[in-house]
DODOBA-399537 format. One record per residue (C-alpha): residue number from 0; residue in one letter; x, y, z. Coordinates in steps of 0.05 Angstrom, whole numbers. Example, Ala and Ser with C-alpha at 12.3 -4.5 7.8 and 13.67 -1.06 7.14 Angstrom:
REM residues 2
loke num 0; residuo A; c1 246; c2 -90; c3 156
loke num 1; residuo S; c1 273; c2 -21; c3 143
END
This chain:
REM residues 307
loke num 0; residuo M; c1 3; c2 -6; c3 0
loke num 1; residuo T; c1 32; c2 69; c3 -20
loke num 2; residuo T; c1 32; c2 112; c3 38
loke num 3; residuo M; c1 8; c2 188; c3 16
loke num 4; residuo I; c1 14; c2 228; c3 77
loke num 5; residuo K; c1 65; c2 206; c3 133
loke num 6; residuo V; c1 65; c2 252; c3 198
loke num 7; residuo C; c1 122; c2 243; c3 240
loke num 8; residuo E; c1 128; c2 260; c3 317
loke num 9; residuo L; c1 90; c2 326; c3 298
loke num 10; residuo T; c1 91; c2 382; c3 341
loke num 11; residuo K; c1 66; c2 457; c3 350
loke num 12; residuo S; c1 58; c2 503; c3 410
loke num 13; residuo F; c1 30; c2 570; c3 412
loke num 14; residuo G; c1 61; c2 606; c3 471
loke num 15; residuo T; c1 54; c2 555; c3 530
loke num 16; residuo I; c1 -7; c2 512; c3 501
loke num 17; residuo V; c1 13; c2 451; c3 460
loke num 18; residuo A; c1 -42; c2 447; c3 398
loke num 19; residuo V; c1 -5; c2 387; c3 371
loke num 20; residuo D; c1 39; c2 339; c3 410
loke num 21; residuo H; c1 84; c2 292; c3 378
loke num 22; residuo V; c1 33; c2 266; c3 334
loke num 23; residuo D; c1 54; c2 200; c3 280
loke num 24; residuo I; c1 -3; c2 193; c3 230
loke num 25; residuo E; c1 1; c2 148; c3 158
loke num 26; residuo V; c1 -52; c2 156; c3 102
loke num 27; residuo D; c1 -56; c2 106; c3 52
loke num 28; residuo K; c1 -70; c2 119; c3 -19
loke num 29; residuo N; c1 -146; c2 118; c3 -39
loke num 30; residuo E; c1 -162; c2 118; c3 38
loke num 31; residuo I; c1 -215; c2 167; c3 68
loke num 32; residuo F; c1 -184; c2 181; c3 134
loke num 33; residuo G; c1 -215; c2 220; c3 195
loke num 34; residuo L; c1 -186; c2 262; c3 239
loke num 35; residuo V; c1 -241; c2 268; c3 294
loke num 36; residuo G; c1 -237; c2 303; c3 357
loke num 37; residuo P; c1 -269; c2 362; c3 398
loke num 38; residuo D; c1 -264; c2 433; c3 391
loke num 39; residuo G; c1 -196; c2 451; c3 407
loke num 40; residuo A; c1 -163; c2 385; c3 405
loke num 41; residuo G; c1 -111; c2 402; c3 349
loke num 42; residuo K; c1 -145; c2 386; c3 285
loke num 43; residuo T; c1 -135; c2 453; c3 248
loke num 44; residuo T; c1 -66; c2 465; c3 267
loke num 45; residuo L; c1 -46; c2 389; c3 249
loke num 46; residuo L; c1 -77; c2 400; c3 182
loke num 47; residuo R; c1 -42; c2 469; c3 171
loke num 48; residuo M; c1 25; c2 442; c3 180
loke num 49; residuo I; c1 4; c2 381; c3 129
loke num 50; residuo C; c1 -7; c2 432; c3 85
loke num 51; residuo G; c1 49; c2 472; c3 98
loke num 52; residuo L; c1 16; c2 528; c3 119
loke num 53; residuo I; c1 44; c2 524; c3 192
loke num 54; residuo E; c1 113; c2 512; c3 213
loke num 55; residuo P; c1 113; c2 460; c3 262
loke num 56; residuo D; c1 169; c2 465; c3 325
loke num 57; residuo R; c1 188; c2 394; c3 313
loke num 58; residuo G; c1 180; c2 335; c3 271
loke num 59; residuo K; c1 168; c2 328; c3 199
loke num 60; residuo V; c1 115; c2 318; c3 146
loke num 61; residuo V; c1 123; c2 274; c3 76
loke num 62; residuo L; c1 74; c2 276; c3 23
loke num 63; residuo F; c1 75; c2 231; c3 -32
loke num 64; residuo G; c1 141; c2 200; c3 -6
loke num 65; residuo E; c1 177; c2 273; c3 -2
loke num 66; residuo E; c1 188; c2 319; c3 59
loke num 67; residuo I; c1 146; c2 379; c3 49
loke num 68; residuo L; c1 205; c2 429; c3 56
loke num 69; residuo R; c1 226; c2 396; c3 -14
loke num 70; residuo N; c1 157; c2 380; c3 -41
loke num 71; residuo S; c1 145; c2 434; c3 -100
loke num 72; residuo N; c1 92; c2 398; c3 -137
loke num 73; residuo R; c1 38; c2 431; c3 -88
loke num 74; residuo S; c1 -19; c2 423; c3 -144
loke num 75; residuo R; c1 -23; c2 352; c3 -126
loke num 76; residuo L; c1 -50; c2 376; c3 -53
loke num 77; residuo G; c1 -122; c2 404; c3 -49
loke num 78; residuo Y; c1 -142; c2 437; c3 16
loke num 79; residuo M; c1 -211; c2 467; c3 48
loke num 80; residuo P; c1 -202; c2 506; c3 105
loke num 81; residuo Q; c1 -257; c2 508; c3 158
loke num 82; residuo R; c1 -285; c2 576; c3 148
loke num 83; residuo F; c1 -308; c2 600; c3 76
loke num 84; residuo S; c1 -254; c2 642; c3 56
loke num 85; residuo L; c1 -277; c2 655; c3 -15
loke num 86; residuo Y; c1 -297; c2 719; c3 -43
loke num 87; residuo G; c1 -373; c2 735; c3 -26
loke num 88; residuo D; c1 -377; c2 792; c3 -79
loke num 89; residuo L; c1 -353; c2 749; c3 -139
loke num 90; residuo T; c1 -393; c2 700; c3 -172
loke num 91; residuo V; c1 -386; c2 622; c3 -160
loke num 92; residuo M; c1 -348; c2 622; c3 -236
loke num 93; residuo E; c1 -308; c2 683; c3 -216
loke num 94; residuo N; c1 -285; c2 647; c3 -151
loke num 95; residuo I; c1 -266; c2 588; c3 -193
loke num 96; residuo N; c1 -229; c2 628; c3 -242
loke num 97; residuo F; c1 -191; c2 670; c3 -188
loke num 98; residuo F; c1 -168; c2 605; c3 -150
loke num 99; residuo G; c1 -149; c2 570; c3 -215
loke num 100; residuo S; c1 -109; c2 621; c3 -238
loke num 101; residuo L; c1 -65; c2 627; c3 -172
loke num 102; residuo Y; c1 -42; c2 556; c3 -198
loke num 103; residuo G; c1 -27; c2 578; c3 -270
loke num 104; residuo L; c1 -86; c2 533; c3 -296
loke num 105; residuo K; c1 -104; c2 558; c3 -366
loke num 106; residuo K; c1 -177; c2 590; c3 -369
loke num 107; residuo T; c1 -201; c2 525; c3 -416
loke num 108; residuo T; c1 -172; c2 474; c3 -371
loke num 109; residuo I; c1 -207; c2 516; c3 -306
loke num 110; residuo R; c1 -272; c2 518; c3 -348
loke num 111; residuo Q; c1 -268; c2 444; c3 -363
loke num 112; residuo R; c1 -255; c2 429; c3 -300
loke num 113; residuo A; c1 -302; c2 472; c3 -264
loke num 114; residuo E; c1 -361; c2 447; c3 -308
loke num 115; residuo E; c1 -343; c2 369; c3 -282
loke num 116; residuo I; c1 -339; c2 385; c3 -207
loke num 117; residuo L; c1 -398; c2 429; c3 -212
loke num 118; residuo S; c1 -438; c2 374; c3 -247
loke num 119; residuo I; c1 -418; c2 326; c3 -185
loke num 120; residuo T; c1 -436; c2 379; c3 -139
loke num 121; residuo N; c1 -499; c2 401; c3 -175
loke num 122; residuo M; c1 -473; c2 470; c3 -174
loke num 123; residuo L; c1 -477; c2 479; c3 -246
loke num 124; residuo E; c1 -539; c2 524; c3 -254
loke num 125; residuo F; c1 -516; c2 575; c3 -194
loke num 126; residuo E; c1 -443; c2 590; c3 -230
loke num 127; residuo D; c1 -472; c2 664; c3 -238
loke num 128; residuo R; c1 -494; c2 670; c3 -166
loke num 129; residuo L; c1 -455; c2 717; c3 -119
loke num 130; residuo A; c1 -420; c2 667; c3 -68
loke num 131; residuo A; c1 -458; c2 718; c3 -12
loke num 132; residuo N; c1 -516; c2 699; c3 -40
loke num 133; residuo L; c1 -503; c2 620; c3 -24
loke num 134; residuo S; c1 -530; c2 574; c3 25
loke num 135; residuo G; c1 -488; c2 538; c3 73
loke num 136; residuo G; c1 -488; c2 476; c3 43
loke num 137; residuo M; c1 -472; c2 508; c3 -27
loke num 138; residuo K; c1 -411; c2 549; c3 0
loke num 139; residuo Q; c1 -385; c2 490; c3 25
loke num 140; residuo K; c1 -393; c2 456; c3 -45
loke num 141; residuo L; c1 -355; c2 524; c3 -79
loke num 142; residuo A; c1 -304; c2 520; c3 -34
loke num 143; residuo L; c1 -298; c2 442; c3 -48
loke num 144; residuo T; c1 -299; c2 459; c3 -121
loke num 145; residuo C; c1 -236; c2 513; c3 -114
loke num 146; residuo A; c1 -198; c2 460; c3 -69
loke num 147; residuo L; c1 -208; c2 405; c3 -130
loke num 148; residuo I; c1 -196; c2 459; c3 -193
loke num 149; residuo T; c1 -125; c2 432; c3 -192
loke num 150; residuo G; c1 -136; c2 355; c3 -201
loke num 151; residuo P; c1 -106; c2 343; c3 -138
loke num 152; residuo E; c1 -88; c2 266; c3 -108
loke num 153; residuo I; c1 -99; c2 286; c3 -42
loke num 154; residuo L; c1 -154; c2 327; c3 -13
loke num 155; residuo I; c1 -153; c2 356; c3 53
loke num 156; residuo L; c1 -212; c2 377; c3 91
loke num 157; residuo D; c1 -222; c2 417; c3 159
loke num 158; residuo E; c1 -288; c2 406; c3 184
loke num 159; residuo P; c1 -318; c2 411; c3 117
loke num 160; residuo T; c1 -395; c2 402; c3 146
loke num 161; residuo Y; c1 -390; c2 450; c3 210
loke num 162; residuo G; c1 -455; c2 484; c3 218
loke num 163; residuo V; c1 -484; c2 452; c3 156
loke num 164; residuo D; c1 -556; c2 426; c3 164
loke num 165; residuo P; c1 -560; c2 350; c3 168
loke num 166; residuo E; c1 -593; c2 337; c3 89
loke num 167; residuo S; c1 -521; c2 384; c3 67
loke num 168; residuo R; c1 -476; c2 340; c3 105
loke num 169; residuo K; c1 -507; c2 277; c3 76
loke num 170; residuo E; c1 -502; c2 295; c3 6
loke num 171; residuo F; c1 -434; c2 329; c3 18
loke num 172; residuo W; c1 -412; c2 257; c3 45
loke num 173; residuo K; c1 -438; c2 226; c3 -24
loke num 174; residuo I; c1 -390; c2 273; c3 -57
loke num 175; residuo L; c1 -340; c2 249; c3 -26
loke num 176; residuo Y; c1 -347; c2 183; c3 -27
loke num 177; residuo R; c1 -348; c2 192; c3 -108
loke num 178; residuo L; c1 -285; c2 224; c3 -106
loke num 179; residuo N; c1 -262; c2 178; c3 -62
loke num 180; residuo K; c1 -273; c2 115; c3 -118
loke num 181; residuo E; c1 -248; c2 168; c3 -166
loke num 182; residuo G; c1 -182; c2 159; c3 -137
loke num 183; residuo V; c1 -175; c2 226; c3 -89
loke num 184; residuo T; c1 -147; c2 200; c3 -22
loke num 185; residuo L; c1 -183; c2 243; c3 32
loke num 186; residuo M; c1 -165; c2 264; c3 101
loke num 187; residuo V; c1 -224; c2 298; c3 136
loke num 188; residuo S; c1 -233; c2 330; c3 207
loke num 189; residuo T; c1 -295; c2 332; c3 239
loke num 190; residuo P; c1 -324; c2 336; c3 306
loke num 191; residuo Y; c1 -385; c2 289; c3 292
loke num 192; residuo M; c1 -379; c2 225; c3 307
loke num 193; residuo D; c1 -435; c2 198; c3 257
loke num 194; residuo E; c1 -386; c2 223; c3 214
loke num 195; residuo A; c1 -329; c2 185; c3 238
loke num 196; residuo E; c1 -363; c2 120; c3 217
loke num 197; residuo L; c1 -363; c2 138; c3 147
loke num 198; residuo C; c1 -287; c2 144; c3 145
loke num 199; residuo H; c1 -240; c2 77; c3 132
loke num 200; residuo R; c1 -200; c2 90; c3 184
loke num 201; residuo V; c1 -192; c2 143; c3 243
loke num 202; residuo A; c1 -148; c2 179; c3 291
loke num 203; residuo I; c1 -182; c2 199; c3 350
loke num 204; residuo I; c1 -144; c2 266; c3 379
loke num 205; residuo N; c1 -157; c2 301; c3 444
loke num 206; residuo Q; c1 -115; c2 357; c3 473
loke num 207; residuo G; c1 -65; c2 353; c3 422
loke num 208; residuo R; c1 -47; c2 287; c3 423
loke num 209; residuo V; c1 -70; c2 222; c3 385
loke num 210; residuo V; c1 -102; c2 166; c3 430
loke num 211; residuo A; c1 -123; c2 121; c3 384
loke num 212; residuo V; c1 -116; c2 99; c3 299
loke num 213; residuo D; c1 -158; c2 48; c3 273
loke num 214; residuo T; c1 -220; c2 25; c3 237
loke num 215; residuo P; c1 -287; c2 47; c3 267
loke num 216; residuo V; c1 -306; c2 -26; c3 273
loke num 217; residuo H; c1 -243; c2 -50; c3 309
loke num 218; residuo L; c1 -255; c2 19; c3 354
loke num 219; residuo K; c1 -316; c2 -4; c3 375
loke num 220; residuo Q; c1 -303; c2 -76; c3 384
loke num 221; residuo S; c1 -240; c2 -57; c3 434
loke num 222; residuo L; c1 -277; c2 -32; c3 486
loke num 223; residuo P; c1 -262; c2 -74; c3 552
loke num 224; residuo H; c1 -338; c2 -69; c3 569
loke num 225; residuo R; c1 -416; c2 -82; c3 557
loke num 226; residuo L; c1 -460; c2 -27; c3 539
loke num 227; residuo L; c1 -528; c2 -15; c3 562
loke num 228; residuo E; c1 -572; c2 42; c3 545
loke num 229; residuo V; c1 -628; c2 72; c3 593
loke num 230; residuo R; c1 -681; c2 112; c3 581
loke num 231; residuo A; c1 -717; c2 140; c3 646
loke num 232; residuo D; c1 -752; c2 202; c3 665
loke num 233; residuo S; c1 -689; c2 241; c3 690
loke num 234; residuo R; c1 -645; c2 294; c3 660
loke num 235; residuo D; c1 -587; c2 285; c3 717
loke num 236; residuo P; c1 -518; c2 269; c3 684
loke num 237; residuo R; c1 -495; c2 242; c3 751
loke num 238; residuo V; c1 -555; c2 202; c3 772
loke num 239; residuo F; c1 -527; c2 141; c3 770
loke num 240; residuo A; c1 -463; c2 163; c3 803
loke num 241; residuo G; c1 -438; c2 104; c3 854
loke num 242; residuo L; c1 -472; c2 47; c3 822
loke num 243; residuo S; c1 -428; c2 -19; c3 841
loke num 244; residuo H; c1 -440; c2 -64; c3 776
loke num 245; residuo M; c1 -426; c2 15; c3 732
loke num 246; residuo D; c1 -359; c2 23; c3 700
loke num 247; residuo S; c1 -380; c2 91; c3 670
loke num 248; residuo C; c1 -442; c2 132; c3 655
loke num 249; residuo S; c1 -453; c2 173; c3 595
loke num 250; residuo F; c1 -512; c2 223; c3 583
loke num 251; residuo Y; c1 -533; c2 239; c3 512
loke num 252; residuo G; c1 -598; c2 289; c3 529
loke num 253; residuo D; c1 -650; c2 238; c3 523
loke num 254; residuo R; c1 -615; c2 168; c3 544
loke num 255; residuo Y; c1 -559; c2 141; c3 582
loke num 256; residuo H; c1 -509; c2 98; c3 563
loke num 257; residuo I; c1 -470; c2 48; c3 619
loke num 258; residuo A; c1 -408; c2 14; c3 614
loke num 259; residuo V; c1 -418; c2 -52; c3 649
loke num 260; residuo Q; c1 -378; c2 -120; c3 661
loke num 261; residuo D; c1 -447; c2 -161; c3 676
loke num 262; residuo P; c1 -505; c2 -136; c3 641
loke num 263; residuo D; c1 -555; c2 -176; c3 678
loke num 264; residuo A; c1 -533; c2 -160; c3 746
loke num 265; residuo A; c1 -527; c2 -86; c3 724
loke num 266; residuo I; c1 -609; c2 -81; c3 696
loke num 267; residuo R; c1 -628; c2 -109; c3 758
loke num 268; residuo E; c1 -586; c2 -53; c3 802
loke num 269; residuo I; c1 -610; c2 5; c3 764
loke num 270; residuo K; c1 -677; c2 -22; c3 758
loke num 271; residuo D; c1 -679; c2 -25; c3 834
loke num 272; residuo F; c1 -634; c2 44; c3 838
loke num 273; residuo L; c1 -692; c2 83; c3 807
loke num 274; residuo E; c1 -753; c2 49; c3 835
loke num 275; residuo E; c1 -720; c2 72; c3 904
loke num 276; residuo R; c1 -724; c2 148; c3 872
loke num 277; residuo R; c1 -789; c2 140; c3 849
loke num 278; residuo I; c1 -758; c2 153; c3 771
loke num 279; residuo R; c1 -799; c2 125; c3 717
loke num 280; residuo V; c1 -753; c2 72; c3 672
loke num 281; residuo Y; c1 -777; c2 77; c3 597
loke num 282; residuo S; c1 -731; c2 25; c3 575
loke num 283; residuo I; c1 -663; c2 -9; c3 591
loke num 284; residuo R; c1 -623; c2 -54; c3 531
loke num 285; residuo E; c1 -558; c2 -70; c3 514
loke num 286; residuo V; c1 -539; c2 -42; c3 456
loke num 287; residuo D; c1 -477; c2 -42; c3 412
loke num 288; residuo P; c1 -425; c2 18; c3 419
loke num 289; residuo S; c1 -421; c2 77; c3 373
loke num 290; residuo M; c1 -361; c2 118; c3 351
loke num 291; residuo E; c1 -385; c2 173; c3 404
loke num 292; residuo D; c1 -382; c2 118; c3 464
loke num 293; residuo V; c1 -314; c2 101; c3 438
loke num 294; residuo F; c1 -291; c2 174; c3 437
loke num 295; residuo V; c1 -320; c2 181; c3 510
loke num 296; residuo A; c1 -279; c2 118; c3 531
loke num 297; residuo L; c1 -212; c2 138; c3 501
loke num 298; residuo T; c1 -214; c2 213; c3 511
loke num 299; residuo A; c1 -236; c2 197; c3 594
loke num 300; residuo T; c1 -180; c2 148; c3 601
loke num 301; residuo D; c1 -131; c2 201; c3 567
loke num 302; residuo N; c1 -155; c2 260; c3 613
loke num 303; residuo G; c1 -133; c2 210; c3 672
loke num 304; residuo V; c1 -210; c2 200; c3 694
loke num 305; residuo G; c1 -222; c2 133; c3 676
loke num 306; residuo L; c1 -277; c2 94; c3 641
END
C-alpha cells in the first residue's frame, strides 16, 4: 500500500499551549482518513502543518514520499479550510477562475474542470450567483470545487460540514465518496461522530495527542465492557453515580449509556435504584457501542478520569 501522507513526531505550541503533541499518522492511497476530536483538540493546527501553512516546532511531514519542505508540486494537494474564505462579491465561476489562476491553470482547463466538478456538486445552474448569496451548504460546495480545481491526488478538508444542515451534510459526504471512488485520497477532520463512522480509518485526537488510530469497527470492538442504554424520566447526568455494577456513564440528552461487565446484574441494580427514587424507567437494553461511546471512553482515559 502506497503511503500518501506520513506525519512523524509533529509538534506545535503557541506560547504555553501545546496544540499538537508528538503526532504520528500515516494515510494510505485512496483512503478516507478521519481526524476526530472536539473543538480545540488540535485538528486544524495539524492539518495546516500537513498543508505547509504552519511550520512545526519539531517533526516532519512527508507527502507522496517527499518531505514537505522539498515538495514543490503543490497542485497535487487540495485544501479546504473550515471557514468559508472565498470572495462574497464574486460569482461562483469568478471565484473558481481566480483560484485556478493562482495555480497558473489555463482558462480552458479551469472551465473544463469547473464544469465537471460543478456537475458532481449540482452547482452548475448557480455559477453566476454571488458567493455571498449562497446557502451554507452551497458555500461549502463552492469551497470544495476550488480545492479540486487543480485535480489533486490528496484532498484535505477541515470540518467541511461544520454548521451545515443534516441534509446538506449527507449530500456532501456522497460527493466525497464519489471523489474517493475516482481515486482521490481524503483526510477529513470532523467533530461529528456519525461522520467518523463513514471513514475507512480514524485517528482520535484529544488535547493535541492522538489516542487511537484504527477502523471504526475495530475501535468499537476494542472497548473492554458491555453497554446498556437506559431511557428514564431523568435529565441528571450524574443520577447513576456510585452504582456498584457500573464502570462509567455517559448522558446523551434523552438516554444514558452505562458501561458494565455484567449486564444482567447491572440491569437489576439499575431497576432497583430507579424504583427507590421513584424515577420512571422507559427502557433498559444492551446496545452496540457507537463511535461516540469510543470517543468518550478513550478521552476519559486520556484525561486520567478513567472509564
